[in-house]
C-alpha positions in Angstrom: 0.0 0.0 0.0 1.4 3.4 -0.9 2.2 6.0 1.7 -0.6 8.3 0.4 -3.3 5.7 0.9 -2.1 5.0 4.4 -2.3 8.7 5.4 -5.9 8.9 4.1 -7.4 6.5 6.6 -6.8 8.5 9.8 -8.1 11.6 8.1 -11.3 9.8 7.0 -11.8 8.5 10.6 -11.4 12.0 12.0 -13.8 13.4 9.5 -16.4 10.7 10.4 -16.0 11.2 14.1 -16.1 15.0 13.7 -19.3 14.8 11.6 -20.9 12.6 14.2 -20.1 15.0 17.0 -21.2 18.0 14.9 -24.6 16.3 14.2 -24.9 15.7 17.9 -24.1 19.3 18.8 -26.7 20.5 16.3 -29.3 18.0 17.9 -29.7 16.2 14.5 -28.2 13.0 15.9 -28.7 12.1 19.5 -26.4 9.5 21.0 -24.6 9.0 24.2 -21.5 7.0 25.2 -23.7 4.1 26.2 -25.1 3.9 22.7 -21.9 4.5 20.8 -19.2 2.3 22.4 -20.7 -1.0 21.2 -20.4 0.4 17.6 -16.8 1.4 18.3 -16.0 -2.1 19.5 -17.7 -3.7 16.5 -16.0 -1.3 14.1 -12.5 -2.0 15.5 -13.3 -5.7 15.4 -14.4 -5.3 11.7 -11.1 -3.6 10.9 -9.3 -6.6 12.4 -11.6 -8.9 10.4 -10.8 -7.0 7.2 -7.1 -7.4 7.8 -7.5 -11.1 8.0 -8.7 -11.3 4.5 -6.8 -8.4 2.9 -3.4 -8.9 4.4 -3.7 -12.6 5.3 -2.9 -11.9 8.9 -4.6 -14.8 10.5 -3.5 -13.8 14.0 -5.9 -10.9 13.8 -8.8 -13.3 14.1 -8.4 -13.4 17.9 -8.9 -9.6 18.5 -11.5 -9.5 15.8 -13.6 -12.2 17.5 -13.2 -10.8 21.0 -14.1 -7.2 20.0 -17.0 -8.3 17.8 -18.5 -10.6 20.5 -18.2 -7.9 23.1 -19.6 -5.2 20.8 -22.6 -7.4 19.8 -23.3 -8.2 23.5 -23.1 -4.6 24.6 -25.2 -3.5 21.6 -27.9 -6.1 22.5 -27.8 -5.1 26.2 -27.8 -1.3 25.7 -30.6 -1.3 23.2 -32.8 -3.6 25.1 -32.8 -6.7 22.9 -32.4 -9.1 25.8 -35.6 -10.4 27.3 -33.7 -10.4 30.6 -33.4 -6.6 31.0 -32.8 -6.8 34.8 -29.5 -8.6 34.2 -26.2 -7.4 32.8 -26.0 -3.9 34.1 -23.6 -4.6 36.9 -20.1 -6.0 36.2 -20.7 -9.0 38.6 -23.6 -10.0 36.2 -21.9 -9.7 32.8 -18.2 -10.7 33.5 -18.8 -14.2 32.1 -19.2 -12.6 28.7 -15.5 -11.7 28.7 -14.6 -15.3 29.3 -16.9 -16.4 26.5 -15.4 -13.7 24.2 -11.8 -14.7 24.9 -12.7 -18.4 24.6 -14.3 -17.9 21.2 -11.3 -15.8 20.2 -9.0 -18.7 20.9 -11.3 -21.2 19.1 -11.6 -18.9 16.0 -7.8 -18.4 16.1 -7.5 -22.2 15.9 -9.9 -22.3 12.9 -7.7 -19.8 11.1 -4.4 -21.4 12.2 -5.3 -25.1 12.4 -1.7 -26.1 13.1 -1.7 -24.4 16.5 -3.5 -26.9 18.7 -2.3 -25.2 21.9 -5.0 -22.5 21.7 -7.8 -25.1 21.9 -7.2 -25.8 25.6 -7.5 -22.2 26.9 -10.3 -21.6 24.4 -12.3 -24.6 25.5 -11.8 -23.9 29.2 -12.6 -20.2 28.9 -15.7 -21.0 26.8 -16.9 -23.7 29.2 -16.4 -21.7 32.4 -17.9 -18.6 30.8 -21.0 -20.5 29.7 -21.4 -22.1 33.1 -21.1 -18.8 34.9 -23.3 -17.1 32.4 -26.0 -19.7 32.8 -25.7 -19.3 36.6 -26.1 -15.6 36.3 -29.4 -15.9 34.4 -30.6 -18.5 36.8 -30.7 -21.4 34.4 -27.9 -23.4 36.1 -27.5 -23.4 39.8 -24.2 -24.0 41.6 -26.0 -26.5 43.9 -26.9 -28.6 40.9 -23.3 -28.5 39.6 -21.7 -29.6 42.9 -23.9 -32.6 43.0 -22.3 -34.0 39.9 -18.6 -33.8 40.9 -18.2 -37.6 40.7 -18.6 -37.2 36.9 -15.0 -36.0 36.9 -13.9 -39.2 38.5 -15.8 -41.2 36.0 -14.4 -39.3 33.0 -10.8 -39.7 34.3 -11.4 -43.5 34.9 -12.9 -43.9 31.3 -9.8 -42.1 29.8 -7.4 -44.4 31.8 -9.3 -47.5 30.6 -9.3 -46.3 27.0 -5.6 -45.5 27.0 -4.7 -48.9 28.5 -6.8 -50.7 26.0 -5.1 -48.9 23.1 -1.6 -49.6 24.5 -1.7 -53.4 24.7 1.7 -55.0 25.3 2.6 -57.5 22.7 
């Protein structure tokens, strides 16, 4: 990309931001920070998404996914698209969304870089715990119910030991 084209992008961004603020000052467009930051998150995520396909930078899939998931969540929350309006206005209620966003970021990073298996473990763990805590927040899954099933961990470990021993039979 030539140097002239690179210098145009910040100028266009400043023009758009200035025009939005001017429209707000003239009372033509009415928006607040609460209404605008989800769009900023989604726009920055979209920029990362574009760089994946234009520059071939597959590593940009992680921040693109995280920012898009967070932007979509806050958009849905701030504009009242959740049927659970009494949730998600205090950080203690919506912090699992950050775990889900980062978990999905690692999973999407693996989809773009399939040779990097190391990102599946943190992605899966963050996604699992984020989903469990999220379901607990909206009262679908209760901690009491989860703690009753701790023996499932023992069963899963036992099954994996048996399967590994059956595969590695001595000759």
